[in-house]
C-alpha positions as CSV (number, residue, x, y, z in Angstrom):
1,X,138.2,93.0,105.4
2,X,139.4,94.9,102.4
3,X,136.7,97.2,100.9
4,X,136.8,96.5,97.5
5,X,137.2,92.7,97.7
6,X,134.0,92.9,100.1
7,X,132.4,94.9,97.5
8,X,133.5,92.2,95.0
9,X,131.6,89.3,96.8
10,X,128.4,91.3,97.0
11,X,128.4,93.2,93.5
12,X,129.6,92.0,90.2
13,X,132.7,93.5,88.2
14,X,131.9,95.4,85.1
15,X,134.2,96.0,81.9
16,X,135.3,99.8,81.3
17,X,132.7,101.5,79.3
18,X,134.4,102.5,75.5
19,X,135.5,105.9,75.5
20,X,136.4,105.5,79.8
21,X,139.3,107.2,80.9
22,X,142.7,105.3,80.1
23,X,143.7,102.8,83.8
24,X,140.4,103.9,85.6
25,X,139.7,101.2,87.9
26,X,136.7,98.7,87.4
27,X,133.8,99.3,89.7
28,X,131.3,96.8,90.7
29,X,127.6,97.3,88.8
30,X,124.6,98.5,90.6
31,X,122.4,95.2,91.7
32,X,119.8,94.9,88.9
33,X,116.5,94.0,90.7
34,X,113.1,94.6,89.2
35,X,111.0,97.2,89.9
36,X,109.0,95.2,92.1
37,X,111.8,94.4,94.4
38,X,112.6,97.5,95.5
39,X,113.3,97.6,98.9
40,X,110.5,98.9,101.2
41,X,111.0,101.4,103.9
42,X,112.8,98.8,106.6
43,X,112.1,99.9,110.4
44,X,115.0,100.9,112.6
45,X,114.5,97.9,115.0
46,X,115.2,95.5,111.7
47,X,117.9,97.4,110.3
48,X,119.4,96.7,114.3
49,X,118.6,93.2,114.5
50,X,120.3,92.2,111.2
51,X,123.5,94.2,112.2
52,X,123.7,92.5,115.7
53,X,123.1,89.1,113.9
54,X,125.8,89.8,111.1
55,X,128.2,91.2,114.0
56,X,127.8,87.9,115.6
57,X,127.5,85.7,112.5
58,X,129.2,87.3,109.4
59,X,127.0,85.7,107.3
60,X,127.5,87.2,103.4
61,X,123.8,86.8,103.1
62,X,122.9,89.1,105.9
63,X,125.3,91.8,104.8
64,X,123.3,91.5,101.1
65,X,120.3,92.4,103.0
66,X,121.8,95.6,104.4
67,X,123.0,96.7,101.3
68,X,119.7,95.9,99.3
69,X,118.3,98.1,102.6
70,X,120.3,100.8,102.3
71,X,120.6,100.8,98.4
72,X,118.7,104.4,98.4
73,X,120.7,105.9,100.5
74,X,123.8,105.2,98.8
75,X,122.3,106.9,95.8
76,X,120.9,109.8,97.5
77,X,124.2,110.6,98.5
78,X,125.9,109.7,95.5
79,X,123.8,111.9,93.5
80,X,125.0,114.9,96.0
81,X,128.0,115.1,93.9
82,X,126.1,115.3,90.8
83,X,127.9,114.4,87.3
84,X,131.4,115.6,88.4
85,X,134.0,115.6,85.6
86,X,135.2,112.3,84.5
87,X,133.0,110.6,85.7
88,X,129.2,109.4,86.1
89,X,126.6,108.8,88.9
90,X,126.4,105.1,88.3
91,X,130.5,105.1,89.0
92,X,130.2,107.0,91.8
93,X,127.0,104.8,93.5
94,X,129.8,102.0,92.6
95,X,132.2,103.6,94.9
96,X,129.5,104.3,97.8
97,X,128.4,100.7,98.1
98,X,132.3,100.1,98.8
99,X,131.7,102.5,101.8
100,X,128.4,101.4,103.0
101,X,130.2,97.7,102.8
102,X,133.1,98.9,104.9
103,X,130.7,100.5,107.1
104,X,128.5,97.5,107.7
105,X,131.6,95.3,108.3
106,X,133.5,97.6,110.9
107,X,129.9,98.9,112.5
108,X,130.0,97.9,116.3
109,X,126.0,97.4,117.6
110,X,127.3,97.7,121.4
111,X,128.6,100.9,120.8
112,X,125.3,102.6,120.4
113,X,125.4,104.4,117.9
114,X,122.8,104.6,115.3
115,X,124.3,102.8,112.0
116,X,123.3,105.8,109.5
117,X,125.3,108.1,111.4
118,X,128.1,106.0,111.2
119,X,127.7,104.6,107.8
120,X,127.0,108.1,106.2
121,X,130.4,109.9,106.6
122,X,132.1,106.1,105.7
123,X,130.3,106.6,102.5
124,X,131.0,110.2,101.5
125,X,134.4,109.5,102.6
126,X,135.1,107.1,100.2
127,X,133.5,108.9,97.6
128,X,135.4,111.9,98.5
129,X,138.6,109.6,98.4
130,X,137.7,108.7,94.5
131,X,137.9,112.6,93.5
132,X,141.0,112.8,96.1
133,X,144.2,112.0,94.4
134,X,144.8,112.9,91.1
135,X,148.7,113.0,90.8
136,X,148.3,108.9,89.8
137,X,148.4,108.0,86.3
138,X,146.7,104.7,87.4
139,X,143.9,104.1,89.7
140,X,145.5,101.7,92.1
141,X,144.0,100.5,95.6
142,X,144.3,102.9,98.7
143,X,146.3,101.1,100.9
144,X,148.6,100.3,98.0
145,X,149.3,103.8,97.5
146,X,149.4,104.8,101.1
147,X,152.2,102.1,101.5
148,X,154.0,103.4,98.3
149,X,153.9,106.8,99.9
150,X,155.4,105.2,103.2
151,X,158.3,103.4,101.9
152,X,160.2,106.1,101.7
153,X,160.4,106.8,105.3
154,X,160.7,103.3,106.2
155,X,163.8,103.0,103.6
156,X,165.3,106.1,105.5
157,X,164.7,104.9,108.9
158,X,166.1,101.4,108.3
159,X,169.3,102.5,106.7
160,X,170.1,104.9,109.6
161,X,169.8,101.8,112.0
162,X,171.0,99.1,109.8
163,X,174.1,101.6,108.0
164,X,173.0,99.9,104.7
165,X,170.4,100.0,102.2
166,X,167.7,97.8,103.9
167,X,166.3,94.7,101.9
168,X,162.8,94.0,100.5
169,X,162.4,91.4,103.0
170,X,163.2,93.5,106.1
171,X,161.2,96.8,104.6
172,X,158.1,94.3,104.4
173,X,159.1,92.9,108.0
174,X,159.1,96.8,109.2
175,X,155.7,97.7,107.5
176,X,154.3,94.3,108.5
177,X,153.2,93.3,105.3
178,X,154.3,90.3,102.8
179,X,157.3,90.8,100.6
180,X,155.1,91.0,97.4
181,X,153.4,94.3,99.1
182,X,156.5,96.5,99.0
183,X,157.4,95.4,95.1
184,X,154.0,96.4,93.9
185,X,154.2,99.5,95.8
186,X,157.9,100.7,94.2
187,X,156.2,99.4,90.8
188,X,153.4,101.6,91.3
189,X,155.8,104.4,92.9
190,X,157.2,104.8,89.1
191,X,153.8,106.0,88.1
192,X,153.2,108.5,90.8
193,X,153.5,112.1,89.2
194,X,153.7,115.0,91.6
195,X,153.5,118.4,90.8
196,X,156.8,120.3,90.7
197,X,156.8,123.7,92.6
198,X,159.0,125.0,89.7
199,X,156.4,124.1,87.2
200,X,155.6,127.1,85.1
201,X,151.5,128.0,85.6
202,X,149.8,129.7,82.3
203,X,146.8,132.2,81.8
204,X,143.9,131.3,79.6
205,X,146.0,132.4,76.7
206,X,148.7,129.4,77.2
207,X,151.2,132.3,77.9
208,X,153.4,130.9,81.0
209,X,153.1,133.8,83.8
210,X,154.7,132.3,86.8
211,X,156.3,129.1,88.9
212,X,154.0,127.4,91.2
213,X,156.3,128.5,94.2
214,X,155.8,132.1,92.9
215,X,151.7,131.7,93.4
216,X,151.5,130.0,96.7
217,X,150.4,133.2,98.9
218,X,152.0,133.9,102.6
219,X,149.6,133.5,105.6
220,X,147.6,136.5,106.3
221,X,147.7,137.5,109.7
222,X,144.3,139.0,109.3
223,X,142.9,135.6,108.9
224,X,142.4,134.9,112.9
225,X,140.6,138.3,113.1
226,X,138.4,136.7,110.4
227,X,138.0,133.3,112.3
228,X,137.5,135.6,115.6
229,X,134.7,137.7,114.0
230,X,133.1,134.5,112.5
231,X,132.6,132.8,116.5
232,X,131.7,136.2,117.6
233,X,128.9,136.1,114.6
234,X,127.7,132.5,116.0
235,X,127.6,133.7,119.4
236,X,125.8,136.5,118.6
237,X,123.3,134.6,116.4
238,X,122.6,131.7,119.3
239,X,122.3,134.2,122.3
240,X,121.1,137.3,120.3
241,X,117.7,137.0,121.1
242,X,118.3,136.7,124.9
243,X,120.5,139.6,125.2
244,X,117.6,141.7,123.3
245,X,115.2,140.4,125.8
246,X,117.8,141.3,128.5
247,X,118.3,144.8,127.3
248,X,114.3,145.4,127.1
249,X,114.1,144.1,130.4
250,X,116.8,146.9,131.8
251,X,115.4,149.6,129.7
252,X,111.9,149.4,131.6
253,X,113.4,148.8,135.0
254,X,115.4,152.1,134.5
255,X,112.6,153.8,132.9
256,X,109.2,152.3,134.2
257,X,108.9,152.2,138.1
258,X,105.6,150.5,138.2
259,X,107.3,147.7,135.9
260,X,109.7,146.8,139.2
261,X,106.5,146.3,141.3
262,X,105.8,142.4,142.2
263,X,102.5,142.6,140.8
264,X,103.5,143.8,137.5
265,X,106.5,141.1,137.5
266,X,103.8,138.1,138.6
267,X,101.8,139.0,135.6
268,X,104.2,139.3,133.2
269,X,105.1,135.9,134.3
270,X,102.2,134.0,134.4
271,X,101.3,135.7,130.5
272,X,104.7,134.3,129.9
273,X,103.9,130.9,131.3
274,X,101.1,130.1,129.1
275,X,102.4,131.6,126.0
276,X,106.0,129.7,126.5
277,X,104.2,126.3,126.8
278,X,102.1,126.3,123.7
279,X,105.5,128.0,121.8
280,X,106.9,124.9,123.3
281,X,104.9,122.6,121.4
282,X,104.9,124.8,118.4
283,X,108.6,124.2,118.4
284,X,108.3,120.6,117.9
285,X,106.6,121.4,114.6
286,X,108.0,124.2,113.2
287,X,111.7,121.7,113.6
288,X,109.8,119.3,110.9
289,X,109.3,122.1,108.5
290,X,105.6,122.2,109.2
291,X,102.9,125.0,111.6
292,X,100.0,124.0,114.0
293,X,97.4,126.7,113.3
294,X,95.3,125.2,115.6
295,X,97.0,126.0,119.1
296,X,95.0,129.0,120.1
297,X,91.8,127.3,119.4
298,X,93.6,124.2,121.7
299,X,94.1,126.5,124.1
300,X,90.4,127.8,124.1
301,X,88.9,124.0,123.8
302,X,91.3,122.8,126.5
303,X,90.0,125.6,129.0
304,X,86.5,125.2,128.0
305,X,86.2,121.4,128.5
306,X,87.9,121.8,131.5
307,X,85.5,124.2,133.1
308,X,82.6,122.4,131.8
309,X,83.2,119.1,133.8
310,X,84.3,121.2,137.0
311,X,81.2,123.9,137.1
312,X,78.3,121.8,134.7
313,X,76.9,123.3,131.8
314,X,73.5,124.3,130.5
315,X,73.7,123.4,126.9
316,X,71.3,121.0,126.8
317,X,68.3,123.3,128.0
318,X,68.8,122.2,131.8
319,X,72.1,122.6,134.2
320,X,74.3,119.4,133.8
321,X,76.4,118.9,136.6
322,X,79.7,116.5,136.2
323,X,80.5,116.5,139.9
324,X,83.7,115.3,139.2
325,X,87.3,116.8,140.9
326,X,89.1,119.7,139.4
327,X,92.2,117.4,138.4
328,X,90.4,114.9,136.9
329,X,88.7,117.8,134.7
330,X,92.3,118.9,133.8
331,X,93.3,115.4,132.8
332,X,90.4,114.8,130.5
333,X,91.0,118.3,128.8
334,X,94.8,117.8,128.4
335,X,94.3,113.9,127.3
336,X,91.9,115.8,124.7
337,X,94.5,118.0,123.2
338,X,96.7,114.8,122.9
339,X,94.5,112.9,120.9
340,X,93.1,115.6,118.6
341,X,97.2,116.9,118.4
342,X,97.7,113.0,117.3
343,X,94.6,113.0,115.0
344,X,95.6,115.9,113.1
345,X,99.0,114.0,112.2
346,X,97.3,111.1,111.3
347,X,95.3,113.4,108.8
348,X,98.6,114.9,107.6
349,X,100.7,111.7,107.1
350,X,98.0,109.4,106.4
351,X,96.5,111.7,103.6
352,X,99.6,113.7,102.7
353,X,98.1,116.8,103.0
354,X,99.7,120.4,103.9
355,X,99.9,120.6,108.2
356,X,98.3,124.4,107.3
357,X,95.4,123.3,105.7
358,X,94.9,120.9,108.3
359,X,95.6,122.5,111.1
360,X,93.4,125.8,110.0
361,X,90.3,123.2,109.5
362,X,90.9,122.2,113.4
363,X,91.0,125.7,114.1
364,X,87.8,126.4,112.9
365,X,86.5,123.0,114.2
366,X,87.6,123.6,117.6
367,X,86.6,127.4,118.1
368,X,83.2,126.5,116.9
369,X,82.8,123.8,119.8
370,X,83.8,126.1,122.1
371,X,81.8,128.9,121.2
372,X,78.6,126.3,120.9
373,X,79.3,124.6,124.6
374,X,79.7,128.5,126.4
375,X,77.0,130.1,124.2
376,X,79.5,133.0,123.4
377,X,79.9,133.7,127.4
378,X,82.4,132.6,129.8
379,X,81.9,129.2,131.9
380,X,83.0,130.7,135.5
381,X,84.7,128.0,137.8
382,X,85.4,127.8,141.5
383,X,88.8,126.4,142.3
384,X,89.8,123.0,144.1
385,X,92.4,122.2,145.7
386,X,94.6,121.3,142.3
387,X,93.4,124.4,140.3
388,X,94.7,126.6,143.9
389,X,98.1,125.0,143.5
390,X,98.4,125.5,140.0
391,X,98.3,128.8,140.7
392,X,99.8,129.5,143.7
393,X,103.0,131.4,144.1
394,X,106.4,129.8,145.7
395,X,108.8,131.9,147.7
396,X,112.3,131.8,146.6
397,X,114.9,134.1,148.0
398,X,112.1,136.9,148.9
399,X,110.7,136.5,145.6
400,X,107.3,135.2,145.0
401,X,107.4,133.1,141.9
402,X,104.1,131.9,140.0
403,X,103.8,128.3,140.5
404,X,102.6,128.5,136.6
405,X,106.2,129.6,135.6
406,X,107.9,126.8,137.7
407,X,105.8,124.0,135.7
408,X,106.7,125.6,132.8
409,X,110.7,125.6,133.2
410,X,110.1,122.0,134.5
411,X,108.5,121.2,130.8
412,X,111.3,123.1,129.2
413,X,113.6,120.8,131.1
414,X,112.0,117.6,130.0
415,X,111.7,118.8,126.2
416,X,115.2,119.8,126.4
417,X,116.2,116.6,127.0
418,X,113.8,114.9,124.6
419,X,115.4,117.3,121.8
420,X,118.9,116.9,122.5
421,X,119.4,113.7,123.7
422,X,116.7,111.1,122.3
423,X,116.6,109.7,119.3
424,X,113.0,111.2,119.0
425,X,115.1,114.6,119.1
426,X,117.6,113.4,116.7
427,X,114.8,112.0,114.5
428,X,112.8,115.8,114.9
429,X,115.7,117.4,113.7
430,X,116.3,115.2,110.5
431,X,113.0,115.4,109.4
432,X,113.8,119.3,109.2
433,X,116.5,118.8,107.6
434,X,115.7,116.3,104.6
435,X,112.5,114.0,105.1
436,X,113.6,111.9,102.1
437,X,117.4,111.2,103.0
438,X,115.4,110.4,106.6
439,X,112.8,108.3,105.0
440,X,115.6,106.5,103.3
441,X,117.6,106.1,106.2
442,X,114.6,103.9,107.7
443,X,113.3,106.0,110.1
444,X,109.3,106.1,110.5
445,X,108.8,109.9,109.5
446,X,104.8,109.3,109.2
447,X,105.0,107.9,113.0
448,X,107.3,110.7,114.2
449,X,105.3,113.3,112.8
450,X,101.7,111.9,114.6
451,X,103.7,111.9,117.9
452,X,105.2,115.6,117.4
453,X,101.6,116.8,116.6
454,X,100.2,115.0,119.4
455,X,103.1,116.8,121.4
456,X,101.9,120.3,120.1
457,X,98.5,119.5,121.0
458,X,99.0,118.3,124.5
459,X,100.9,121.3,125.4
460,X,98.6,123.6,123.8
461,X,96.1,121.8,126.4
462,X,98.2,122.4,129.2
463,X,98.8,126.2,128.3
464,X,94.7,126.7,127.9
465,X,94.5,125.0,131.6
466,X,97.1,127.9,133.0
467,X,95.3,130.5,130.8
468,X,91.8,129.0,132.6
469,X,93.3,128.6,136.4
470,X,94.3,132.3,136.1
471,X,91.0,133.9,134.7
472,X,89.1,131.4,136.8
473,X,86.7,130.8,133.7
474,X,86.7,129.1,130.7
475,X,85.8,131.2,127.3
476,X,86.4,130.5,123.4
477,X,88.3,133.9,123.6
478,X,91.0,132.7,126.1
479,X,93.3,131.6,123.1
480,X,93.0,134.9,120.8
481,X,96.3,135.4,118.8
482,X,98.1,132.3,120.6
483,X,98.9,131.2,117.4
484,X,100.9,134.3,116.1
485,X,102.7,134.9,119.2
486,X,103.7,131.6,119.7
487,X,105.3,131.0,115.9
488,X,106.5,134.6,117.1
489,X,108.2,133.2,120.0
490,X,109.4,130.5,118.1
491,X,111.4,132.2,115.3
492,X,112.7,134.8,117.8
493,X,114.2,131.9,119.6
494,X,116.1,131.0,116.8
495,X,114.3,127.8,115.0
496,X,114.1,128.5,111.2
497,X,110.4,128.2,109.7
498,X,112.2,126.1,107.0
499,X,112.2,123.3,109.8
500,X,115.9,121.3,111.0
501,X,117.4,124.2,112.9
502,X,117.0,125.9,116.3
503,X,114.9,124.4,118.7
């Protein structure tokens, strides 16, 4: 379907403004609606359902609804170009609507591609094409201009094949268009004004200095090196932290013989496991542009909760024994971490509060609860079958690998799949890149944030269980400095504190 004719079916055309450039093409006017009729944030499911129904029925009313739903996205994309010379934001919005209608008409829901991912390049491409060709004295339909440019090639090919100049009908048949189209394209070709290489260039004073041909530069052989250096820079930026880590390990391996001992390596792996799982949850939060200052308190709280459920407590003045298995205590502690994390997310999104303030407040509360429950002392436990398994080692190729390290590697693999190969991961990056644009795209940003803070709380609780199992004690000091260390690990790993980059 022709995109311009589609636009006119949805948006009424307007007359050119007084003082506008001669020959500028008339663009459809933005649909005017009352402020109360502003489109609410449509859910992704609602948009997908309408797209599927429109693909089957081609009902213009459904297309109108889809255009209205994405009105703010079009305005946002048009505003990125500012007030470009010779045009206005309103003009760019009209061109953006043409791209949106074209995207809706050509979108195939069966391909499984997100509509916003498909539509944004189409809209931007339509706007850029609006600026692209300034060699035409009159703004004409792009397909007609392309036909005019291709007629030269068609005329030459047919003349060689037929041995004579081709007729209009023969050129139209070759181009698979009606005979009227080549005539229109040939008329349009008369106003095409390509720049000549012999044209004189002038400086600021108006004096002619050189021709266009003389000003064209030669290919610089050093440009290949520039591209290679840029590729090397990006590779080093991606692998730099890993290279530094390997270098430090190599230096310690050479200079410190005790570092090479199995005991030292095992302790290092155990410590890295707890920090790594907490940092993984912190990564999700930082990718959205937030920060979770409650993770160290969550580490302590989860360990204390599990220890109390396993060993009992004398908080009420007498010994209380819960008598539950260690795996049940661990499950309850981890579930509590998930629930508290999601509750923080609800407060942040529902009350529009700064994540730093909310998580700092929960840090104080969780540390206070842990201190009261333990009365300032650790709660020692006897490990059951589950905790014995968690703290065991596995013999791999003659190396004793701690089970917590293997557990963390498994968690990292699952989180990598979530971030790189699911919609949730794409939404996480999108929120950190531009939260406003993500909302305008129909994504439920608040729901995604709630789940992200829930993931952070869940992984911090798992880290607390690993620390508690290793120390065989739940204490309010178990998570000391874990927040600072986890943030440092995330940043060193390549995730930007501003969000949207890394992971």
